[in-house]
GUVEX-342317 format. One record per residue (C-alpha): x negated, y negated, z negated; residue number from 1. Coordinates in nm, 4 decimals. Layout:
residues N
<<X Y Z> NUM>
...
This chain:
residues 320
<<0.7293 0.7096 -9.2387> 1>
<<0.3864 0.8327 -9.1109> 2>
<<0.3122 1.1552 -8.9988> 3>
<<0.0279 1.3334 -8.9399> 4>
<<-0.0883 1.7013 -8.7589> 5>
<<-0.0455 2.0072 -8.9619> 6>
<<-0.4028 2.2173 -8.8745> 7>
<<-0.3981 2.3762 -8.5777> 8>
<<0.0018 2.4419 -8.5796> 9>
<<0.0263 2.1075 -8.3756> 10>
<<0.3472 1.9878 -8.6145> 11>
<<0.3347 1.6522 -8.6634> 12>
<<0.4663 1.6554 -8.9969> 13>
<<0.6202 1.3742 -9.2614> 14>
<<0.3196 1.2744 -9.5156> 15>
<<0.5664 1.3019 -9.7918> 16>
<<0.7309 1.6844 -9.7817> 17>
<<1.0092 1.7494 -9.9848> 18>
<<0.9892 2.0392 -10.2396> 19>
<<1.2897 2.2148 -10.3228> 20>
<<1.1536 2.4464 -10.5983> 21>
<<1.2225 2.4576 -10.9936> 22>
<<0.9996 2.2072 -11.1162> 23>
<<1.2173 1.9471 -10.9838> 24>
<<1.4871 2.1169 -11.0094> 25>
<<1.7576 1.9414 -10.8363> 26>
<<1.8048 2.2610 -10.5648> 27>
<<1.7695 2.5261 -10.8437> 28>
<<2.0408 2.3726 -11.0971> 29>
<<2.1626 2.0300 -10.9402> 30>
<<2.4888 1.9734 -10.7712> 31>
<<2.5681 2.0325 -10.3726> 32>
<<2.6934 1.6668 -10.3575> 33>
<<2.3556 1.5325 -10.5051> 34>
<<2.1613 1.8156 -10.2705> 35>
<<2.3102 1.6617 -9.9472> 36>
<<2.3032 1.3166 -10.0847> 37>
<<1.9196 1.3545 -10.1565> 38>
<<1.8412 1.5341 -9.8260> 39>
<<2.0417 1.3092 -9.6217> 40>
<<1.8254 1.0605 -9.7774> 41>
<<1.4985 1.2198 -9.6985> 42>
<<1.5831 1.2420 -9.3549> 43>
<<1.6752 0.8594 -9.3241> 44>
<<1.3102 0.8123 -9.4469> 45>
<<1.1727 1.0084 -9.1883> 46>
<<1.0564 1.3207 -9.4171> 47>
<<1.0765 1.6256 -9.1995> 48>
<<0.8639 1.9075 -9.3715> 49>
<<1.0624 2.1148 -9.6375> 50>
<<0.9785 2.3694 -9.8780> 51>
<<1.1490 2.6721 -10.0517> 52>
<<1.0938 2.9839 -10.2013> 53>
<<1.3062 3.3016 -10.3406> 54>
<<1.1400 3.2507 -10.6815> 55>
<<1.3120 2.9160 -10.6850> 56>
<<1.5810 3.0054 -10.9205> 57>
<<1.6222 3.3616 -10.8134> 58>
<<1.7412 3.2420 -10.4414> 59>
<<1.9412 2.9590 -10.5106> 60>
<<1.6963 2.6895 -10.3607> 61>
<<1.7140 2.8990 -10.0496> 62>
<<2.0849 2.8865 -10.0610> 63>
<<2.1417 2.5150 -10.1599> 64>
<<1.8665 2.4101 -9.8777> 65>
<<2.0015 2.6204 -9.6319> 66>
<<2.3826 2.5160 -9.6380> 67>
<<2.2634 2.1281 -9.6764> 68>
<<2.0638 2.1539 -9.3877> 69>
<<2.2753 2.3514 -9.2067> 70>
<<2.5887 2.0900 -9.3086> 71>
<<2.3415 1.8005 -9.2013> 72>
<<2.2993 1.9432 -8.8862> 73>
<<1.9660 1.8523 -8.9609> 74>
<<1.5971 1.9116 -8.7262> 75>
<<1.3632 1.9543 -8.9338> 76>
<<1.0384 2.2261 -9.0602> 77>
<<1.1231 2.4352 -9.2866> 78>
<<0.8859 2.6950 -9.4601> 79>
<<0.9545 2.9743 -9.7390> 80>
<<0.7380 3.2513 -9.8838> 81>
<<0.6947 3.5701 -9.9738> 82>
<<0.5946 3.7144 -10.3301> 83>
<<0.4546 4.0894 -10.3587> 84>
<<0.4762 4.2864 -10.6927> 85>
<<0.2612 4.5878 -10.7617> 86>
<<0.5587 4.7937 -10.6515> 87>
<<0.4904 4.6478 -10.2783> 88>
<<0.1415 4.7847 -10.2398> 89>
<<0.2935 5.1100 -10.1639> 90>
<<0.4326 4.9614 -9.8637> 91>
<<0.3343 4.6081 -9.7767> 92>
<<0.4845 4.5860 -9.4295> 93>
<<0.8259 4.7014 -9.5066> 94>
<<0.8415 4.4477 -9.8303> 95>
<<0.7133 4.1402 -9.6411> 96>
<<0.9971 4.2113 -9.3486> 97>
<<1.2390 4.2453 -9.5963> 98>
<<1.1237 3.9386 -9.8205> 99>
<<1.1705 3.7522 -9.4609> 100>
<<1.5365 3.9178 -9.3975> 101>
<<1.6664 3.8316 -9.7242> 102>
<<1.4544 3.4680 -9.7017> 103>
<<1.6695 3.4173 -9.3039> 104>
<<2.0028 3.5055 -9.5139> 105>
<<2.0092 3.3159 -9.7864> 106>
<<1.9511 3.0143 -9.5527> 107>
<<2.1700 3.1390 -9.3105> 108>
<<1.8806 3.0795 -9.0538> 109>
<<1.7660 3.3267 -8.7650> 110>
<<1.3896 3.2150 -8.8568> 111>
<<1.1500 2.9703 -9.0220> 112>
<<0.8661 2.7557 -8.9063> 113>
<<0.6637 2.8508 -9.1956> 114>
<<0.6546 3.2004 -9.3726> 115>
<<0.3913 3.1739 -9.6421> 116>
<<0.2184 3.4548 -9.8825> 117>
<<0.3124 3.3231 -10.2513> 118>
<<0.0832 3.5019 -10.4560> 119>
<<-0.2356 3.3982 -10.5712> 120>
<<-0.5515 3.5159 -10.4205> 121>
<<-0.8656 3.7280 -10.6372> 122>
<<-1.0965 3.9254 -10.5860> 123>
<<-0.9585 4.2658 -10.7955> 124>
<<-0.5868 4.3807 -10.7624> 125>
<<-0.4024 4.3348 -11.0529> 126>
<<0.0279 4.3291 -11.0504> 127>
<<0.1121 3.9472 -10.8916> 128>
<<-0.2651 3.8467 -10.8315> 129>
<<-0.3505 4.0034 -10.5206> 130>
<<-0.6745 4.0817 -10.3718> 131>
<<-0.7913 3.8849 -10.0472> 132>
<<-0.8658 4.2582 -9.8901> 133>
<<-0.5260 4.3425 -9.8954> 134>
<<-0.4176 3.9888 -9.8162> 135>
<<-0.6282 4.0163 -9.5023> 136>
<<-0.6089 4.3524 -9.3605> 137>
<<-0.2280 4.4207 -9.4831> 138>
<<-0.0466 4.0968 -9.5313> 139>
<<-0.1957 3.9020 -9.2253> 140>
<<-0.0566 4.1974 -9.0018> 141>
<<0.2528 4.2324 -9.1321> 142>
<<0.2623 3.8554 -9.0823> 143>
<<0.1701 3.8419 -8.7709> 144>
<<0.4413 4.0989 -8.6578> 145>
<<0.7214 3.8753 -8.7675> 146>
<<0.5424 3.5973 -8.5717> 147>
<<0.5627 3.8580 -8.2609> 148>
<<0.9272 3.9179 -8.3345> 149>
<<1.0105 3.5179 -8.4006> 150>
<<1.1276 3.5228 -8.7102> 151>
<<0.8149 3.2340 -8.7778> 152>
<<0.6419 3.0096 -8.5996> 153>
<<0.3242 3.0138 -8.8138> 154>
<<0.1749 3.1705 -9.0976> 155>
<<0.0038 3.0843 -9.3965> 156>
<<-0.1016 3.0878 -9.8200> 157>
<<-0.0583 2.9452 -10.1300> 158>
<<-0.3828 2.8502 -10.2734> 159>
<<-0.3562 2.9776 -10.6058> 160>
<<-0.6197 3.2273 -10.7117> 161>
<<-0.9796 3.2562 -10.7136> 162>
<<-1.1814 3.0128 -10.5511> 163>
<<-1.3903 3.2499 -10.3480> 164>
<<-1.0860 3.4583 -10.2689> 165>
<<-0.9347 3.1180 -10.1644> 166>
<<-1.2357 3.0586 -9.9213> 167>
<<-1.2409 3.3574 -9.7757> 168>
<<-0.9019 3.3246 -9.6744> 169>
<<-0.9479 3.0334 -9.4923> 170>
<<-1.2428 3.1111 -9.3302> 171>
<<-1.0956 3.4341 -9.1774> 172>
<<-0.8876 3.1775 -8.9847> 173>
<<-0.5968 3.4238 -9.0186> 174>
<<-0.3928 3.2007 -9.1674> 175>
<<-0.2237 2.8613 -8.9970> 176>
<<-0.1614 2.6840 -9.3512> 177>
<<-0.2792 2.6426 -9.7440> 178>
<<-0.1386 2.5186 -10.0025> 179>
<<-0.3476 2.2832 -10.1853> 180>
<<-0.3503 2.1814 -10.5198> 181>
<<-0.5094 1.8446 -10.5075> 182>
<<-0.4051 1.5368 -10.7828> 183>
<<-0.5329 1.2852 -10.9774> 184>
<<-0.6235 1.5103 -11.2452> 185>
<<-0.8325 1.7816 -11.0528> 186>
<<-0.9628 1.6455 -10.6935> 187>
<<-1.2644 1.9025 -10.6874> 188>
<<-1.0705 2.0366 -10.3368> 189>
<<-1.2030 1.7005 -10.1927> 190>
<<-1.5475 1.6370 -10.4001> 191>
<<-1.6938 1.7774 -10.6901> 192>
<<-1.5298 1.8338 -11.0133> 193>
<<-1.7122 1.6404 -11.2849> 194>
<<-1.8982 1.7993 -11.5053> 195>
<<-1.7564 1.8675 -11.8411> 196>
<<-1.3824 1.8159 -11.6611> 197>
<<-1.1321 2.0870 -11.7304> 198>
<<-0.9681 2.2319 -11.4810> 199>
<<-1.0911 2.4639 -11.1596> 200>
<<-1.3427 2.3921 -10.9409> 201>
<<-1.1796 2.4348 -10.5996> 202>
<<-1.5406 2.3715 -10.3937> 203>
<<-1.4149 2.1045 -10.1357> 204>
<<-1.1418 2.3358 -10.0395> 205>
<<-1.0853 2.0709 -9.7498> 206>
<<-1.3791 2.0850 -9.5386> 207>
<<-1.3115 2.4699 -9.5371> 208>
<<-0.9914 2.3502 -9.4282> 209>
<<-1.1219 2.1666 -9.1747> 210>
<<-1.3388 2.3034 -9.0082> 211>
<<-1.1163 2.6318 -8.9580> 212>
<<-0.8156 2.3468 -8.8565> 213>
<<-0.6048 2.4824 -9.1206> 214>
<<-0.2791 2.2809 -9.2079> 215>
<<-0.2913 2.1589 -9.5895> 216>
<<-0.0018 2.1638 -9.7993> 217>
<<-0.0389 1.9227 -10.1187> 218>
<<0.1157 2.0684 -10.4349> 219>
<<0.0951 1.9902 -10.8001> 220>
<<0.0745 1.6334 -10.7025> 221>
<<0.2045 1.5512 -10.9799> 222>
<<0.0271 1.7837 -11.2454> 223>
<<0.3866 1.9359 -11.2763> 224>
<<0.5088 1.6221 -11.3531> 225>
<<0.2450 1.5348 -11.6649> 226>
<<0.1391 1.2611 -11.3878> 227>
<<0.4089 1.0979 -11.5215> 228>
<<0.2075 1.0297 -11.8913> 229>
<<0.5317 1.1906 -12.0461> 230>
<<0.6085 1.5306 -12.2110> 231>
<<0.9658 1.4567 -12.1802> 232>
<<1.1081 1.6666 -11.9009> 233>
<<1.4856 1.5723 -11.6783> 234>
<<1.7552 1.8392 -11.7546> 235>
<<1.6887 1.9753 -11.4282> 236>
<<1.3721 1.9732 -11.4398> 237>
<<1.1279 2.3206 -11.5491> 238>
<<1.1266 2.2664 -11.9161> 239>
<<0.7883 2.4090 -11.9622> 240>
<<0.5045 2.3752 -11.7213> 241>
<<0.2497 2.5768 -11.6950> 242>
<<-0.0794 2.4147 -11.5275> 243>
<<-0.2845 2.4879 -11.2244> 244>
<<-0.6163 2.4148 -11.2070> 245>
<<-0.6067 2.1236 -11.4454> 246>
<<-0.6076 2.1457 -11.8778> 247>
<<-0.5276 2.4412 -12.0480> 248>
<<-0.1840 2.2877 -12.1059> 249>
<<0.0741 2.0083 -12.0071> 250>
<<-0.0479 1.8474 -12.3131> 251>
<<-0.3469 1.8027 -12.2190> 252>
<<-0.2747 1.6761 -11.8483> 253>
<<-0.0455 1.4504 -11.9897> 254>
<<-0.3257 1.3052 -12.2114> 255>
<<-0.5441 1.2787 -11.9247> 256>
<<-0.2874 1.1183 -11.7283> 257>
<<-0.2024 0.8427 -11.9495> 258>
<<-0.6102 0.7590 -11.9443> 259>
<<-0.5335 0.5906 -11.5906> 260>
<<-0.3014 0.3934 -11.7537> 261>
<<-0.5356 0.0538 -11.7216> 262>
<<-0.4863 0.0372 -11.3023> 263>
<<-0.0845 0.0320 -11.4074> 264>
<<-0.0928 -0.2434 -11.6452> 265>
<<-0.3430 -0.4157 -11.3667> 266>
<<-0.1113 -0.3804 -11.0719> 267>
<<-0.3257 -0.1241 -10.8710> 268>
<<0.0466 0.0489 -10.8585> 269>
<<0.3768 0.0148 -11.0763> 270>
<<0.3404 0.3336 -11.2328> 271>
<<0.1738 0.6423 -11.2865> 272>
<<0.3859 0.8501 -11.0664> 273>
<<0.2786 0.6004 -10.8024> 274>
<<-0.0700 0.5818 -10.8493> 275>
<<-0.1000 0.9441 -10.8252> 276>
<<0.1057 0.9670 -10.5230> 277>
<<-0.0916 0.7428 -10.3321> 278>
<<-0.4208 0.8480 -10.4662> 279>
<<-0.3218 1.1974 -10.2789> 280>
<<-0.2377 1.0552 -9.9690> 281>
<<-0.5524 0.8598 -9.9233> 282>
<<-0.7404 1.1510 -9.8742> 283>
<<-0.7470 1.2014 -9.4900> 284>
<<-0.7224 1.5698 -9.4965> 285>
<<-0.4518 1.5786 -9.6863> 286>
<<-0.1568 1.6946 -9.3613> 287>
<<0.1447 1.6821 -9.5904> 288>
<<0.2161 1.6078 -9.9828> 289>
<<0.5211 1.7582 -10.1199> 290>
<<0.7200 1.6389 -10.4715> 291>
<<0.9437 1.8088 -10.6370> 292>
<<1.2664 1.6187 -10.7706> 293>
<<1.5155 1.6259 -11.0400> 294>
<<1.6830 1.3086 -10.9414> 295>
<<1.7315 1.0585 -10.6148> 296>
<<1.6054 0.7893 -10.8047> 297>
<<1.2893 1.0283 -10.8365> 298>
<<1.3130 1.0684 -10.4215> 299>
<<1.3489 0.7289 -10.3981> 300>
<<1.0075 0.6133 -10.5773> 301>
<<0.8243 0.8753 -10.3871> 302>
<<0.9386 0.7334 -10.0567> 303>
<<0.8469 0.3955 -10.1837> 304>
<<0.5053 0.4764 -10.2989> 305>
<<0.3936 0.6696 -9.9974> 306>
<<0.5176 0.3679 -9.7601> 307>
<<0.3209 0.1144 -9.9470> 308>
<<0.0147 0.3830 -9.8372> 309>
<<-0.3115 0.4847 -9.9954> 310>
<<-0.4839 0.3219 -10.2942> 311>
<<-0.7728 0.0913 -10.2030> 312>
<<-1.0706 0.1498 -10.2198> 313>
<<-1.1807 0.0341 -10.5224> 314>
<<-0.9427 0.2077 -10.7531> 315>
<<-0.9972 0.5561 -10.5647> 316>
<<-1.3843 0.5109 -10.7070> 317>
<<-1.2456 0.4070 -11.0602> 318>
<<-1.0655 0.7477 -11.0464> 319>
<<-1.3101 0.9545 -10.9231> 320>
């Protein structure tokens, strides 16, 4: 599988990453043997970046991923996260240090490769939404302390929240990576948001990331599953998925996804998910794309899609 450079980290990450989150659900609610088979297949296919977080299954994703990676003796790149609550504002440094210790304990590791802030970034602090000034002045020093202690090699953040705050975080060059919302329903990280289109305008975020040499980890590549073109959910999957940056509701995203079906019928791709994944990897600013899985078949399909390569330019033009 193709690998790309993860910004200034210098890490070479697989173009397809493994998302062990709750949207797919295999690593939060799946069977242990299926989890091990999935990771073994991912490794065989050349996937070397694995993403998790404490909030995925209330720690189950970290516990299960750590167990499987240890059982398989896998030498891979692992990223996890820390999310701050309102109560943590009293001592952010302590909360972040404790979050790291808890994550390492669940995973059975002495360090991770990437530790990321999981809060949305905004101008005005409010509960789960973290003010950008607090992120830069208090969170970054706490993350850097963990880096110096050898608990993490690199630091990053999740690119949700207000666009201006996300741009400020990138421009600060304090973070090595950003998780970017980018998909066929909202490609504004790459170019203008079409007039009248629903969703958040991310303001050509890729250009800023490139200028700051910040690695990009794509999230919501399938818009939480909407780009499968159906509202049906696998039993392991998160049953209610709130859109991020796209339509006001999941049903609206599914309807917009179905508008892309003519391209599938014409043979541009074998399915809507394949079309969506090959759309994402076509952009050169993408370092790695996370996809979450409910089944091994979904993993196989994602591997096959990425190995087919980017969509043809003509198809990208039509989708843009």
